[in-house]
Backbone as CSV, one residue per row, in Angstrom:
resi,resn,N_x,N_y,N_z,CA_x,CA_y,CA_z,C_x,C_y,C_z
1,MET,115.144,90.484,102.152,114.316,91.591,102.614,114.310,91.609,104.136
2,LYS,114.408,92.799,104.661,114.386,93.006,106.109,112.931,93.089,106.587
3,ASN,112.551,92.236,107.515,111.213,92.204,108.125,110.101,92.107,107.075
4,LYS,110.130,91.016,106.323,109.166,90.795,105.252,107.724,90.762,105.763
5,GLU,107.512,90.198,106.951,106.149,90.133,107.492,105.573,91.537,107.701
6,GLN,106.378,92.438,108.235,105.919,93.812,108.436,105.657,94.495,107.087
7,PHE,106.549,94.284,106.139,106.365,94.853,104.801,105.055,94.355,104.193
8,ASP,104.858,93.044,104.200,103.646,92.465,103.612,102.392,92.974,104.301
9,ASN,102.428,93.083,105.632,101.271,93.579,106.370,100.987,95.038,106.021
10,SER,102.025,95.845,105.924,101.845,97.264,105.575,101.234,97.405,104.186
11,ILE,101.726,96.624,103.247,101.175,96.662,101.881,99.707,96.250,101.911
12,LYS,99.405,95.201,102.654,98.021,94.718,102.754,97.095,95.802,103.308
13,VAL,97.516,96.458,104.379,96.721,97.524,104.998,96.489,98.663,104.005
14,LEU,97.541,99.074,103.323,97.440,100.223,102.412,96.644,99.882,101.151
15,VAL,96.796,98.683,100.635,96.005,98.265,99.472,94.524,98.219,99.856
16,LYS,94.223,97.671,101.026,92.832,97.622,101.493,92.252,99.034,101.607
17,ALA,93.032,99.955,102.161,92.572,101.341,102.297,92.295,101.958,100.934
18,TYR,93.175,101.708,99.996,93.013,102.253,98.647,91.775,101.667,97.964
19,LEU,91.632,100.361,98.031,90.514,99.706,97.343,89.171,99.961,98.021
20,SER,89.186,100.243,99.321,87.931,100.512,100.039,87.660,102.004,100.179
21,ASP,88.487,102.822,99.524,88.311,104.274,99.497,88.421,104.919,100.883
22,THR,89.342,104.407,101.695,89.621,105.037,102.992,91.058,105.556,103.027
23,LEU,91.479,106.118,101.916,92.816,106.694,101.796,92.663,108.107,101.238
24,ARG,93.122,109.088,101.998,92.984,110.484,101.594,94.256,111.268,101.915
25,HIS,94.535,112.242,101.089,95.611,113.191,101.371,95.125,114.218,102.389
26,ALA,96.072,114.780,103.137,95.818,115.908,104.041,94.768,115.605,105.102
27,ASN,94.649,114.358,105.488,93.756,113.969,106.581,94.504,112.902,107.368
28,CYS,95.019,113.264,108.531,95.920,112.363,109.250,95.253,111.086,109.728
29,MET,93.947,111.013,109.680,93.280,109.779,110.071,93.237,108.765,108.938
30,VAL,93.182,109.238,107.708,93.023,108.319,106.575,94.112,108.507,105.516
31,CYS,95.234,109.098,105.920,96.390,109.134,105.022,97.077,107.774,105.115
32,ALA,98.184,107.611,104.478,98.890,106.328,104.528,99.277,105.976,105.965
33,VAL,99.859,106.906,106.682,100.261,106.650,108.065,99.034,106.416,108.939
34,GLY,97.986,107.196,108.739,96.765,107.021,109.524,96.187,105.625,109.388
35,ASN,96.212,105.087,108.187,95.722,103.728,107.973,96.630,102.701,108.647
36,LEU,97.939,102.919,108.630,98.853,102.009,109.318,98.633,102.050,110.832
37,VAL,98.411,103.240,111.375,98.133,103.375,112.801,96.813,102.695,113.148
38,CYS,95.805,102.937,112.348,94.494,102.333,112.583,94.626,100.814,112.692
39,ALA,95.349,100.213,111.774,95.551,98.763,111.793,96.406,98.345,112.992
40,GLY,97.461,99.095,113.266,98.361,98.750,114.361,97.709,98.824,115.725
41,MET,96.783,99.751,115.885,96.100,99.922,117.164,94.847,99.058,117.278
42,GLY,94.493,98.391,116.203,93.296,97.554,116.234,92.010,98.356,116.165
43,TYR,92.082,99.562,115.585,90.899,100.401,115.439,90.124,99.972,114.201
44,ASP,88.837,100.272,114.199,88.022,100.074,113.009,87.841,101.414,112.326
45,MET,88.046,101.452,111.020,87.889,102.686,110.263,86.398,102.941,110.049
46,ILE,85.966,104.153,110.347,84.582,104.562,110.140,84.611,105.753,109.184
47,PRO,84.693,105.502,107.868,84.872,106.613,106.928,83.732,107.640,106.957
48,ALA,82.517,107.209,107.216,81.379,108.132,107.170,81.480,109.233,108.221
49,VAL,82.093,108.930,109.360,82.225,109.940,110.410,83.637,110.495,110.497
50,LYS,84.476,110.092,109.542,85.860,110.550,109.504,86.550,110.323,110.841
51,GLY,86.452,109.104,111.309,87.062,108.776,112.591,87.362,107.309,112.707
52,TRP,87.954,106.973,113.830,88.253,105.583,114.140,87.382,105.186,115.310
53,GLU,86.922,103.957,115.319,86.246,103.432,116.488,87.252,102.610,117.274
54,LEU,87.485,103.008,118.503,88.415,102.308,119.364,87.762,101.041,119.895
55,PRO,88.554,100.090,120.371,87.967,98.863,120.917,86.924,99.125,122.004
56,SER,87.021,100.254,122.706,86.051,100.606,123.753,84.719,101.060,123.173
57,GLY,84.651,101.269,121.854,83.436,101.756,121.227,83.419,103.264,121.048
58,GLN,84.382,103.964,121.644,84.462,105.413,121.496,84.999,105.759,120.115
59,LEU,84.600,106.922,119.613,85.147,107.416,118.349,86.323,108.327,118.648
60,ARG,87.315,108.291,117.785,88.506,109.138,117.936,88.623,110.010,116.708
61,TYR,88.652,111.320,116.914,88.855,112.274,115.833,90.222,112.909,116.024
62,TYR,90.927,113.161,114.926,92.265,113.720,115.038,92.286,115.188,114.657
63,ALA,92.834,116.006,115.558,93.088,117.407,115.243,94.589,117.614,115.085
64,ASP,95.357,116.977,115.933,96.809,117.017,115.802,97.360,115.714,116.360
65,TRP,98.628,115.484,116.131,99.229,114.202,116.481,100.588,114.422,117.112
66,PRO,100.629,114.745,118.414,101.926,114.976,119.057,102.661,113.657,119.270
67,TYR,103.971,113.711,119.222,104.762,112.499,119.466,105.022,112.369,120.964
68,GLU,103.959,112.139,121.687,104.048,111.885,123.122,102.741,111.234,123.531
69,GLY,102.736,110.553,124.637,101.519,109.916,125.097,100.975,108.949,124.063
70,SER,99.696,109.079,123.752,99.064,108.142,122.825,99.628,108.277,121.414
71,GLY,100.093,109.467,121.038,100.700,109.638,119.713,101.916,108.746,119.547
72,GLU,102.737,108.685,120.569,103.916,107.821,120.537,103.494,106.358,120.454
73,GLN,102.493,105.995,121.240,101.990,104.618,121.218,101.459,104.267,119.834
74,GLU,100.759,105.194,119.217,100.181,104.944,117.896,101.275,104.789,116.836
75,ILE,102.267,105.642,116.874,103.376,105.518,115.927,104.081,104.180,116.131
76,ASN,104.364,103.843,117.374,105.052,102.591,117.667,104.230,101.375,117.254
77,SER,102.907,101.495,117.261,102.046,100.364,116.888,102.234,99.953,115.432
78,THR,102.770,100.848,114.628,102.977,100.536,113.215,104.189,99.635,113.004
79,GLY,105.078,99.596,113.994,106.314,98.835,113.850,107.428,99.616,113.183
80,TYR,107.139,100.850,112.813,108.132,101.701,112.161,108.657,102.731,113.151
81,THR,109.850,103.220,112.884,110.412,104.288,113.703,109.729,105.607,113.337
82,ARG,109.927,106.590,114.180,109.387,107.919,113.882,109.955,108.434,112.557
83,GLU,111.230,108.172,112.328,111.876,108.619,111.094,111.255,107.934,109.873
84,ASP,110.972,106.632,110.004,110.310,105.911,108.913,108.929,106.496,108.638
85,ILE,108.204,106.789,109.707,106.853,107.347,109.570,106.899,108.679,108.827
86,VAL,107.889,109.489,109.146,108.048,110.776,108.458,108.290,110.544,106.965
87,LEU,109.145,109.584,106.631,109.414,109.281,105.219,108.148,108.795,104.502
88,ILE,107.380,107.954,105.170,106.137,107.443,104.582,105.157,108.588,104.355
89,GLU,105.004,109.428,105.361,104.072,110.564,105.259,104.496,111.532,104.162
90,GLU,105.778,111.862,104.132,106.271,112.789,103.107,106.076,112.214,101.706
91,ALA,106.284,110.915,101.549,106.095,110.288,100.240,104.640,110.385,99.809
92,PHE,103.736,110.086,100.713,102.313,110.116,100.367,101.866,111.536,100.039
93,GLU,102.219,112.483,100.885,101.757,113.865,100.690,102.479,114.571,99.545
94,SER,103.603,114.032,99.097,104.301,114.647,97.969,103.488,114.544,96.680
95,LYS,102.530,113.670,96.663,101.667,113.474,95.492,100.244,113.930,95.808
96,ASN,100.131,115.010,96.563,98.845,115.503,97.071,97.826,115.812,95.989
97,GLY,98.236,115.980,94.753,97.296,116.334,93.691,96.472,115.190,93.149
98,ASP,96.846,113.953,93.455,96.078,112.854,92.853,94.830,112.566,93.663
99,GLN,93.706,112.487,92.985,92.400,112.363,93.619,92.249,111.108,94.463
100,ASP,92.619,109.963,93.919,92.340,108.704,94.615,93.501,108.198,95.455
101,GLY,94.622,108.897,95.471,95.759,108.498,96.282,96.698,107.508,95.630
102,TYR,96.445,107.157,94.367,97.257,106.139,93.694,98.732,106.535,93.617
103,LYS,99.003,107.744,93.143,100.398,108.175,92.992,101.096,108.276,94.346
104,GLY,100.371,108.780,95.325,100.924,108.861,96.673,101.238,107.493,97.239
105,LEU,100.349,106.552,96.998,100.558,105.202,97.491,101.741,104.527,96.797
106,CYS,101.885,104.763,95.516,103.052,104.231,94.806,104.341,104.802,95.383
107,ALA,104.330,106.090,95.734,105.496,106.708,96.356,105.772,106.084,97.726
108,VAL,104.710,105.775,98.468,104.863,105.109,99.763,105.461,103.718,99.572
109,PHE,104.988,102.994,98.572,105.534,101.659,98.316,107.027,101.738,98.005
110,ASP,107.428,102.756,97.256,108.857,102.962,96.979,109.641,103.113,98.286
111,VAL,109.099,103.910,99.215,109.756,104.138,100.501,109.788,102.855,101.325
112,LEU,108.677,102.124,101.343,108.634,100.882,102.117,109.654,99.868,101.613
113,VAL,109.825,99.796,100.298,110.821,98.878,99.735,112.225,99.294,100.188
114,LYS,112.479,100.594,100.230,113.791,101.065,100.714,113.976,100.764,102.200
115,ILE,112.951,101.044,103.013,113.030,100.790,104.452,113.318,99.311,104.710
116,HIS,112.646,98.456,103.965,112.754,97.006,104.175,113.839,96.361,103.315
117,GLN,114.548,97.170,102.562,115.627,96.681,101.707,115.122,95.592,100.751
118,GLY,113.983,95.905,100.141,113.370,94.965,99.211,113.896,95.120,97.796
119,SER,113.329,94.323,96.915,113.762,94.297,95.523,112.760,94.995,94.611
120,ASP,113.182,95.230,93.393,112.282,95.796,92.385,111.094,94.865,92.154
121,LYS,111.304,93.577,92.224,110.233,92.602,92.018,109.184,92.727,93.124
122,GLU,109.619,92.908,94.365,108.667,93.077,95.480,107.873,94.370,95.323
123,LEU,108.526,95.401,94.832,107.841,96.660,94.562,106.809,96.473,93.464
124,GLU,107.179,95.808,92.401,106.264,95.544,91.291,105.048,94.742,91.765
125,LEU,105.268,93.713,92.560,104.168,92.887,93.066,103.224,93.691,93.965
126,ALA,103.794,94.586,94.761,102.965,95.432,95.624,102.075,96.349,94.793
127,LYS,102.654,96.981,93.789,101.895,97.914,92.958,100.833,97.226,92.117
128,GLU,101.062,95.980,91.761,100.061,95.231,90.985,98.768,95.032,91.770
129,GLN,98.831,95.104,93.086,97.650,94.904,93.925,96.709,96.115,93.908
130,LEU,97.137,97.215,93.318,96.352,98.448,93.336,95.349,98.556,92.193
131,VAL,95.033,97.475,91.555,94.109,97.494,90.435,92.675,97.445,90.965
132,LYS,91.915,98.500,90.690,90.508,98.551,91.108,89.652,97.821,90.070
133,ALA,88.688,97.086,90.592,87.798,96.326,89.685,86.818,97.214,88.989
């Protein structure tokens, strides 16, 4: 597997988002990519206000996400290329009809396994973590 540490960290971030109910479709702050950015930038997720708390204590709300300035920094903080981020986002949003994000997240895991050149077993282990108590 290519960059197993990054793969494992991404799965951990996304599973945590799913299990803590901070994963949503059509909201760039709490979609799959939004959660990866939040973790990469060291932000704290504040679901009640639909925002991130930056280390400075300020809240950040997203209206759009240009690939320049802080947007570029945020994308780069994930460790993925812009092209990878697009694939992750498209995979998640392709399953926009599922209420809790499970199907979208499974699609993201499929993409992450391809990006990292992982195995079917690694994909299976990642998906097993999505069991809600």
